[in-house]
C-alpha positions as CSV (number, residue, x, y, z in Angstrom):
1,X,-10.2,19.7,-26.3
2,X,-7.9,18.2,-28.5
3,X,-6.1,20.4,-31.6
4,X,-6.1,20.3,-35.2
5,X,-3.8,17.5,-36.8
6,X,-1.5,18.7,-39.1
7,X,1.3,17.6,-41.1
8,X,5.1,18.8,-40.0
9,X,6.7,21.4,-41.9
10,X,10.1,20.4,-42.9
11,X,12.8,23.0,-44.0
12,X,14.4,20.8,-46.7
13,X,17.4,23.2,-47.6
14,X,19.1,26.8,-46.8
15,X,20.8,28.0,-50.4
16,X,22.8,31.2,-50.7
17,X,19.1,32.7,-52.3
18,X,16.8,31.4,-49.8
19,X,14.9,28.7,-47.9
20,X,13.2,25.5,-49.1
21,X,10.4,24.3,-47.2
22,X,8.4,20.7,-47.4
23,X,4.5,21.3,-46.4
24,X,2.5,18.2,-47.3
25,X,3.5,17.1,-50.6
26,X,4.4,20.7,-52.1
27,X,8.0,22.3,-51.7
28,X,7.8,26.0,-51.2
29,X,10.6,28.4,-51.8
30,X,11.2,31.6,-49.4
31,X,13.4,34.0,-51.6
32,X,15.7,35.8,-49.1
33,X,14.9,39.3,-50.9
34,X,11.0,38.4,-50.0
35,X,11.5,37.0,-46.5
36,X,14.4,39.1,-45.3
37,X,14.0,37.7,-41.7
38,X,15.8,34.7,-42.9
39,X,19.3,36.3,-44.8
40,X,21.3,36.7,-41.6
41,X,19.3,34.0,-39.2
42,X,21.4,31.4,-38.1
43,X,20.7,27.7,-40.0
44,X,19.8,26.3,-36.2
45,X,17.0,29.1,-36.1
46,X,15.6,28.3,-39.5
47,X,15.5,25.0,-39.1
48,X,13.3,25.3,-35.8
49,X,10.0,25.9,-37.4
50,X,6.6,25.1,-36.2
51,X,3.2,24.6,-38.1
52,X,1.0,26.0,-35.7
53,X,-2.2,25.1,-37.9
54,X,-2.8,24.2,-41.7
55,X,-2.0,27.8,-42.6
56,X,0.3,29.2,-40.1
57,X,4.0,28.5,-39.5
58,X,5.9,29.9,-36.6
59,X,9.6,30.1,-35.9
60,X,9.8,30.7,-32.4
61,X,13.8,31.7,-32.5
62,X,13.0,34.2,-34.9
63,X,9.9,35.5,-33.9
64,X,8.4,35.2,-37.3
65,X,4.9,34.0,-38.0
66,X,3.9,33.8,-41.6
67,X,0.8,32.5,-43.4
68,X,1.6,29.9,-46.0
69,X,-0.2,31.9,-48.6
70,X,2.1,34.5,-48.5
71,X,4.8,32.0,-49.4
72,X,2.7,30.1,-51.8
73,X,2.0,33.3,-53.6
74,X,3.8,36.4,-52.5
75,X,2.9,38.6,-55.3
76,X,-0.6,39.0,-53.2
77,X,1.9,40.2,-50.1
78,X,3.5,43.2,-51.4
79,X,4.5,44.8,-48.5
80,X,8.0,43.5,-46.9
81,X,8.7,43.9,-43.6
82,X,12.4,44.8,-42.6
83,X,14.3,42.6,-40.1
84,X,15.4,43.9,-37.1
85,X,19.0,45.2,-36.6
């Protein structure tokens, strides 16, 4: 059974404040204060992202998976998990 076709996700930049993603026709920003798993990650780990379906992104080297809506509307997802130490 074939899977669902999804457009790839691309990390378009990493700054001292967070990570920029290109997803379809939009640019999304993930600030480190709301997405702390990426703050101390290696750039190579951040760039290794998969789009499992239209609404789900996964960083296998970090074992982080996020619903796209949590990036678009972080105010609707007030709980922020702490990164593993």
